[in-house]
C-alpha positions in Angstrom: 108.1 77.5 130.2 109.9 80.9 130.3 113.3 80.4 128.8 115.1 83.7 128.6 115.8 87.1 130.1 112.9 88.4 132.3 110.5 90.5 130.3 109.3 93.9 131.4 106.4 93.7 133.8 103.0 93.4 132.1 101.7 96.5 133.8 104.5 98.6 132.4 104.0 97.2 128.9 100.2 97.9 129.2 100.5 101.5 130.5 103.3 102.3 128.0 101.3 101.1 125.1 98.2 103.1 126.1 100.0 106.4 126.8 102.1 106.3 123.7 99.3 105.3 121.3 96.7 107.7 122.7 99.1 110.6 122.2 99.5 109.9 118.5 96.2 108.7 117.2 92.5 109.5 117.3 89.5 107.3 116.8 88.8 106.0 113.3 86.6 108.3 111.2 82.9 107.6 111.6 82.5 107.4 107.8 83.5 103.7 108.1 80.4 101.5 108.7 82.6 98.5 109.3 85.9 98.3 111.2 87.2 94.7 110.9 90.0 93.0 112.7 91.3 90.1 110.7 93.6 87.6 112.5 95.7 85.0 110.7 96.7 81.6 112.1 100.2 80.9 113.5 100.1 79.1 116.8 102.4 80.6 119.4 103.0 83.6 117.2 99.4 84.7 118.0 100.6 86.7 121.0 101.6 89.3 118.4 97.9 89.7 117.6 97.1 90.3 121.3 99.7 93.1 121.4 98.3 94.6 118.3 94.8 94.6 119.8 96.1 96.1 123.1 97.5 99.1 121.2 94.4 99.3 119.0 92.1 99.4 122.0 94.3 101.9 123.8 93.9 104.3 120.9 90.1 103.8 121.1 89.7 101.8 117.9 87.2 99.1 118.5 86.2 96.7 115.7 82.6 95.8 115.0 83.7 92.7 113.1 86.5 90.2 114.1 87.4 87.3 111.9 90.0 84.7 112.6 91.6 81.4 111.6 93.3 79.0 114.0 95.0 80.9 116.8 93.4 84.0 115.3 90.0 82.4 116.0 91.0 81.7 119.6 92.1 85.4 120.1 88.8 86.4 118.4 86.9 84.3 121.0 88.6 86.1 123.9 88.0 89.5 122.3 84.4 88.9 121.4 83.6 87.1 124.7 84.4 90.0 126.9 83.4 93.7 127.3 85.8 96.2 125.7 87.2 97.3 129.1 88.2 93.7 130.0 89.4 92.3 126.6 93.1 93.1 127.0 93.1 91.7 130.6 91.5 88.5 129.4 93.8 88.2 126.4 96.7 88.4 128.8 95.2 85.8 131.1 94.6 83.5 128.1 98.2 83.8 126.9 99.7 83.4 130.4 97.5 80.3 130.9 98.6 78.5 127.7 102.2 79.4 128.0 102.7 77.5 131.2 104.3 74.0 131.1 101.9 71.4 132.5 104.5 69.2 134.3 107.9 70.6 135.1 108.6 74.2 136.2 109.6 76.7 133.6 113.3 77.1 132.7 114.7 80.6 132.7 118.1 82.1 131.9 119.4 84.2 134.8 118.8 87.9 134.6 121.6 90.1 133.4 122.7 93.6 134.4 120.9 96.4 132.7 122.1 96.9 129.2 123.4 93.4 128.9 121.8 90.7 126.6 122.2 87.0 126.2 123.8 86.0 122.9 121.5 84.8 120.1 123.0 81.3 120.3 121.9 81.0 124.0 118.5 82.4 123.2 118.1 80.0 120.3 119.1 77.0 122.4 116.5 77.9 125.1 113.9 78.6 122.5 114.4 75.2 121.0 114.2 73.6 124.4 110.9 75.3 125.0 109.5 74.0 121.7 110.7 70.5 122.5 109.0 70.7 125.9 105.7 71.7 124.1 106.0 68.6 121.9 106.7 66.2 124.8 104.6 67.7 127.6 101.9 69.8 125.9 100.8 73.2 127.2 98.7 73.9 130.3 95.1 74.9 129.5 95.6 74.1 125.8 96.7 70.5 124.9 98.1 67.4 126.5 100.0 64.5 125.1 97.6 61.7 124.3 98.5 58.6 126.4 98.9 56.0 125.1 100.0 57.6 121.9 98.1 56.8 118.7 101.0 54.7 117.3 100.7 52.4 120.4 96.9 52.3 120.7 95.2 52.8 117.4 92.6 55.6 117.4 88.9 54.6 117.3 87.6 57.6 115.4 88.3 61.1 114.3 87.8 62.4 117.8 91.0 60.8 119.0 93.0 60.4 115.8 95.8 62.8 116.9 98.9 63.1 119.0 97.4 65.5 121.5 94.1 66.0 123.3 92.6 69.6 123.2 90.1 69.1 126.0 91.9 71.6 128.2 91.3 74.3 125.6 87.6 73.9 125.9 87.8 74.6 129.6 90.0 77.6 129.0 87.6 79.1 126.5 84.6 78.5 128.7 86.4 80.2 131.6 87.7 83.3 129.8 84.9 83.9 127.2 81.2 84.6 127.6 79.5 82.8 124.8 76.3 84.6 125.3 78.2 87.8 124.6 80.0 86.2 121.6 76.6 85.4 120.1 75.3 88.9 120.4 76.0 90.0 116.9 74.6 93.5 117.6 77.8 94.3 119.6 80.4 92.5 117.6 80.2 90.3 114.5 82.4 87.1 114.7 83.5 84.9 111.9 85.9 81.9 112.2 87.0 79.5 109.4 87.6 75.8 109.3 87.7 73.0 106.7 85.3 70.1 106.4 87.3 66.9 106.8 84.8 64.8 104.7 84.5 67.0 101.6 87.5 69.3 101.9 85.3 72.5 101.6 86.1 75.6 103.6 83.4 76.7 106.0 82.9 79.9 108.0 81.1 79.9 111.3 79.4 83.3 111.8 77.4 84.6 114.8 75.0 86.3 112.4 74.1 82.9 110.9 74.4 80.4 113.8 75.0 80.2 117.5 78.8 79.8 118.1 80.0 77.3 120.7 83.6 76.5 122.0 83.9 73.7 119.4 83.5 76.2 116.5 86.7 78.0 117.7 88.5 74.8 118.5 87.7 73.4 115.0 89.3 76.5 113.5 92.5 75.6 115.3 92.4 71.8 115.0 95.6 71.3 112.9 96.3 67.6 112.1 97.9 65.4 113.0 98.6 67.2 116.2 95.1 68.0 117.1 91.9 65.9 116.5 89.1 66.9 114.2 86.2 68.6 116.0 82.6 67.4 115.5 80.0 70.1 114.8 76.4 69.1 113.9 77.4 65.7 112.6 80.4 66.9 110.5 84.1 67.0 111.4 86.4 70.0 110.9 90.1 70.7 110.9 92.1 73.9 111.0 91.0 76.4 108.4 94.7 77.3 107.7 94.9 74.1 105.7 92.9 75.8 102.9 93.3 79.6 103.6 95.1 81.0 106.6 93.5 84.5 106.4 89.8 85.5 106.6 90.4 88.7 104.6 88.6 87.3 101.6 85.6 86.6 103.7 85.4 90.3 104.8 85.9 91.8 101.4 83.4 89.6 99.5 80.6 90.3 102.0 77.3 91.0 100.1 76.4 94.6 100.4 79.8 95.6 101.6 79.9 99.1 103.2 82.8 101.5 103.6 85.3 99.3 105.5 88.5 99.8 107.5 90.4 96.5 107.9 93.2 95.8 110.3 94.8 92.7 108.8 97.2 91.1 111.3 99.4 88.3 109.8 101.9 86.0 111.5 103.8 84.6 108.5 105.7 86.6 105.9 105.5 85.5 102.3 108.9 87.1 101.6 112.1 85.9 103.2 115.7 84.9 102.7 116.8 81.9 100.7 117.3 78.9 103.0 120.8 77.5 103.5 120.2 74.3 105.4 117.4 71.8 106.0 116.1 73.6 109.2 115.8 76.8 107.2 114.0 75.0 104.4 111.5 73.8 107.0 111.0 77.3 108.4 110.7 78.9 104.9 108.2 76.2 103.8 105.9 77.1 106.7 106.3 80.8 106.0 105.2 80.4 102.4 102.5 77.8 103.1 100.7 79.7 105.9 101.2 83.3 104.7 98.3 82.6 102.3 99.7 85.2 100.0 97.8 88.0 101.8 99.3 90.7 99.6 98.3 88.8 96.4 94.7 88.4 97.7 94.7 92.1 98.6 95.8 93.1 95.2 93.2 90.9 93.6 90.5 92.4 95.8 91.7 95.9 95.1 91.4 95.4 91.3 87.9 93.8 91.8 86.6 96.6 94.1 87.9 99.3 91.8 85.9 97.8 88.9 82.8 97.4 91.0 83.1 101.0 92.1 83.5 102.1 88.4 80.4 100.1 87.5 78.6 101.8 90.5 79.5 105.3 89.3 78.5 104.5 85.7 75.1 103.3 86.9 74.5 106.6 88.5 74.5 108.1 85.0 71.6 105.9 83.9 68.3 107.9 83.7 65.7 107.0 86.4 63.2 105.8 83.8 65.7 103.1 82.7 66.5 101.7 86.1 64.0 98.9 86.0 65.5 97.5 82.8 66.8 93.9 83.3 70.3 94.9 82.3 70.4 97.6 85.0 69.0 95.2 87.6 71.6 92.5 86.7 74.4 95.1 87.0 73.2 96.1 90.5 74.3 92.6 91.6 77.9 93.4 90.7 78.2 97.1 91.5 79.6 98.3 94.8 80.1 101.9 95.9 82.1 100.8 99.0 85.4 102.4 99.9 88.0 100.0 101.4 91.1 100.7 103.5 93.3 97.7 104.5 96.0 98.4 107.1 98.3 95.4 107.1 100.6 94.3 109.9 103.0 91.3 109.6 104.9 89.7 112.4 108.7 89.8 111.9 110.8 86.9 113.1 113.3 87.3 115.9 116.9 86.3 115.3 116.7 83.4 117.8 113.5 81.8 116.3 113.6 78.6 114.2 111.3 76.4 112.3 109.5 75.5 115.6 108.4 79.2 116.2 104.7 78.3 115.9 104.8 75.9 118.8 107.4 77.6 121.0 105.1 78.7 123.9 107.6 80.0 126.5 106.4 82.9 128.5 109.4 85.1 127.6 108.9 84.5 123.9 105.2 85.2 124.3 106.0 88.6 125.8 108.4 89.3 123.0 105.7 88.6 120.5 103.2 90.7 122.4 105.6 93.6 122.7 106.3 93.5 119.0 102.5 93.7 118.3 102.2 96.7 120.5 105.1 98.5 118.9 104.0 97.7 115.3 100.5 99.0 115.9 101.8 102.1 117.7 104.0 102.9 114.8 101.2 102.3 112.4 98.8 104.6 114.3 101.6 107.2 114.2 100.4 107.8 110.6 96.9 109.0 111.3 96.1 109.7 107.7 96.5 106.0 106.9 93.0 105.6 108.5 91.4 108.2 106.3 88.5 107.2 104.1 89.8 106.5 100.5 89.0 109.0 97.8 86.3 107.6 95.5 88.8 107.9 92.6 90.8 105.2 94.4 88.2 103.0 96.0 90.6 100.5 97.6 93.9 101.5 99.4 96.4 99.6 101.5 99.0 100.6 104.0 101.8 98.4 105.3 104.3 99.5 107.9 106.9 96.9 106.8 106.5 97.2 103.1 109.4 98.9 101.4 
C-alpha cells in the first residue's frame, strides 16, 4: 500500500544507520545489570520502534529485557524470537509483510526529480487513502475484514466479536519468531501487557513466570472493537493500552531492582497543539489517551526511587548488631540502592499525518517512521554521557532528545 515518493533502499538505510551510530557511541557501561527496551503501543507508528532498535543494535547496545504493549509487544516478539544478528532483518521482514495490501496492488505517487518533493496536501491525500484501504481491505499477514461483518451476522462469542480477524497475525508471528528462543529467559527477558476482559485487571505475561505463546502477544494488541479478544488459559484479554500503554512502570517496580538503563520508546506525544477542527480533535484525543503520561510516570518513579535510595543509604549507618531488629527488616522491603537511567524517545508526527496515523500502513509511511527512529536514536547516542551510570546522589536520571 505504498502511497508516496519512493523511499531510500532498505540496504542504504541499514548501512547508513550502522556506520553513523558506530562512529559516535560505544557500548553501554557494564555497571548496568539491566538494559531494558520499553515499547509503547501505537499501531502503524510502531515502525519507529524498529528503526530505534536498528540504530541501537548497530551501536552494540543489546537489551537483556524487552517489554511491550500492543504493537510494542509484536516488535518485542520479533526481537526476542531471533538471534541478535538476525533481529533487524526479521523486523524489516515483519514490517514489509504487514504493510502490504491484501487485495489490490499498492498505490504510489510517481517519483520526482532529485531535490523535488510532493506537496503536503498530496501526501496527506495519499496517506488518508492508505488508511481507508486498511479499514476496508485489512493488511496482509496481520488482519482481514470479517465477512460477513458483525452487524450482519451477530457474533457467537468473544472470539469473533470484532470487525477484523487476526488469524493471519498468528501465522506471521510463528513464521518470523522462534518461540523456544522467546521462552529462554536466560538470553532475554520478555514482558507484554494485556487487560483481562472479564475483570478489567491489567496482566503482564512474562517468560520468567510462564511459557509465552503467539496468543500472549496477540492479546497485548487485541484492541476492540477492531480486533477480537484472545483466549489464554480460560480467560479473555484485550489490548493492554486500554489501561496503560507503556510497560515502564513494570520495569521500574521490579522487586530487587538492579542498576538499570531503560530505553523508553513512545509513539504518542502527550504535548501538542490545540485542535482547530473535529479531525484534529480526534487526533489530539488519541495522543492524550495513548501517551499514558509517560513523563508523569517517570517523574513519580524518580521521586520514589530517590526516597528508596535515601532509605538504603540511611540503613547503611545502622550498626551490624541492630540489623536483625524488626524495624530494620521491615525497612529492607522498601529500600533500594539501584541507580536508574531512563533514555526517552518519542515519535514526532509528520506534517501529512492525520487522526488515522495508527492504522495507516503504507510501505512509504512505514519507511518514514523507520527512518525517524534510526535518526532519533543516532542523535541520542551522539550524547554518550547520557548512558553513564547516575551518581548515587541523584539515583534516578532521565534524558529526552526532544524535551526542551
